[in-house]
TIMI-24810 format. One line per 5 residues: number of its first residue (from 1); their letters; for each residue z, x, y of C-alpha. Coordinates in steps of 0.5 Angstrom, whole numbers, plus 500, padded with zeros to 3 digits. Example, Ala and Ser with C-alpha at 12.3 -4.5 7.8 and 13.67 -1.06 7.14 Angstrom:
REM TIMI-24810
1 = AS = 516,525,491; 514,527,498
END
This chain:
REM TIMI-24810
1 = MLTTL = 500,500,500; 498,503,507; 504,503,512; 504,505,519; 509,504,525
6 = SSVHT = 510,497,527; 509,495,534; 513,489,533; 520,493,532; 524,494,538
11 = NDCKD = 529,498,535; 528,506,536; 532,508,530; 527,512,526; 530,511,519
16 = CPCKY = 530,503,520; 525,501,514; 523,495,518; 519,500,522; 514,501,517
21 = VSISD = 510,495,515; 503,494,512; 497,494,517; 495,488,513; 502,484,515
26 = SFFTL = 502,486,522; 503,481,527; 497,483,531; 492,483,525; 495,476,523
31 = AGSNK = 492,474,530; 486,477,529; 485,475,522; 486,467,524; 492,467,520
36 = YQEIK = 495,461,523; 501,459,519; 503,466,518; 503,467,526; 507,460,527
41 = NRIDA = 512,462,522; 513,469,525; 514,466,532; 518,460,530; 523,466,527
46 = NPSLV = 522,471,533; 519,467,539; 519,474,543; 513,476,539; 509,471,543
51 = NKLDD = 508,476,549; 510,483,545; 505,488,546; 502,493,541; 501,501,542
56 = YGYSA = 495,499,546; 498,494,551; 495,488,547; 498,482,545; 496,478,539
61 = LHYAA = 493,473,544; 488,479,546; 486,479,539; 486,472,537; 481,471,543
66 = RENHV = 477,476,542; 475,474,535; 475,467,538; 480,464,533; 482,458,538
71 = SVVRL = 487,455,534; 491,461,534; 489,462,541; 492,455,543; 498,456,538
76 = LLSKG = 500,462,542; 499,459,549; 503,453,547; 509,458,545; 509,461,552
81 = GSPDN = 503,466,551; 501,469,557; 494,468,559; 494,473,564; 497,479,560
86 = NSCGY = 494,485,562; 499,491,560; 494,496,558; 496,501,563; 495,498,569
91 = HIFTY = 499,493,573; 497,487,578; 495,489,585; 494,484,591; 487,484,594
96 = LFIFS = 486,482,601; 479,478,602; 477,476,609; 472,470,609; 469,470,616
101 = SLTSL = 476,469,620; 480,466,614; 484,471,611; 486,469,604; 491,472,599
106 = FILNI = 489,473,592; 492,476,586; 487,479,582; 489,482,575; 487,488,573
111 = GATPL = 487,491,566; 485,488,560; 487,480,560; 485,476,554; 480,473,558
116 = LRAAY = 476,479,559; 476,481,551; 474,474,550; 468,474,555; 466,481,552
121 = AGSYE = 466,478,545; 462,472,547; 468,467,545; 466,461,548; 472,456,546
126 = SCEAL = 477,462,547; 475,463,554; 475,455,555; 482,455,552; 485,461,556
131 = LKAGA = 482,458,563; 485,451,562; 492,455,561; 491,458,567; 488,465,566
136 = NVNSI = 485,468,572; 477,468,572; 477,473,577; 481,478,573; 478,486,573
141 = DLSFH = 478,490,567; 480,497,569; 482,499,562; 476,502,561; 475,504,568
146 = DGRTP = 469,499,569; 472,494,574; 468,488,571; 470,481,571; 470,476,565
151 = LHKAS = 463,474,568; 460,481,568; 463,482,561; 459,476,558; 453,477,562
156 = SNGHD = 452,485,560; 453,483,553; 448,477,553; 453,471,552; 449,466,556
161 = DVMVY = 454,460,554; 460,464,556; 456,467,563; 454,460,565; 461,457,564
166 = LFQLL = 464,462,568; 459,462,573; 460,454,574; 468,456,575; 466,461,580
171 = HYSLT = 461,456,584; 467,451,584; 472,456,586; 467,458,592; 466,451,594
176 = YLKLI = 473,450,594; 474,456,599; 469,453,603; 472,447,604; 479,450,605
181 = RSYYY = 475,454,611; 472,448,614; 479,445,614; 482,451,617; 477,451,623
186 = SMVLT = 477,444,624; 485,445,625; 484,451,629; 479,448,634; 482,441,635
191 = QP = 489,444,637; 491,444,644
END
């Protein structure tokens, strides 16, 4: 039986036998292999596993989303999985964008979010579930220093269905921003 250091172990004791787990039994491998019931059982026994990160900064949600295991993605989200988990060596930054004279503040996630991995792999249903759970469509992936968004990831890999879906969401977001800007102008111009 092949063994490896388990990323789900939190005790630093080098001699602890539960630190060694079969690769095929890893929580992350189970998520990437669509093992719904095993994932559910482990989360029920240890809820902190939902957002636990492996040695690369990925959660089980990253692996399930990338492989388009939608039932596992929805399970993880329903148990508190973060749709914007991006701990691949980077943290959240705040960017300031200026649209004409309207200043808007946006939080952009950088690093590899589950949405970025799903878009890259063309996992349409996972992208949809993550976005419905509040994933940031403007996430920026700097884990590979490419600075690409989910739309870039989907389009560069020929995932037209994901690309169209993301583009429609972005178009809606821009339309909404234009409405906010026009409201802002009307309020500023009508003030005495």
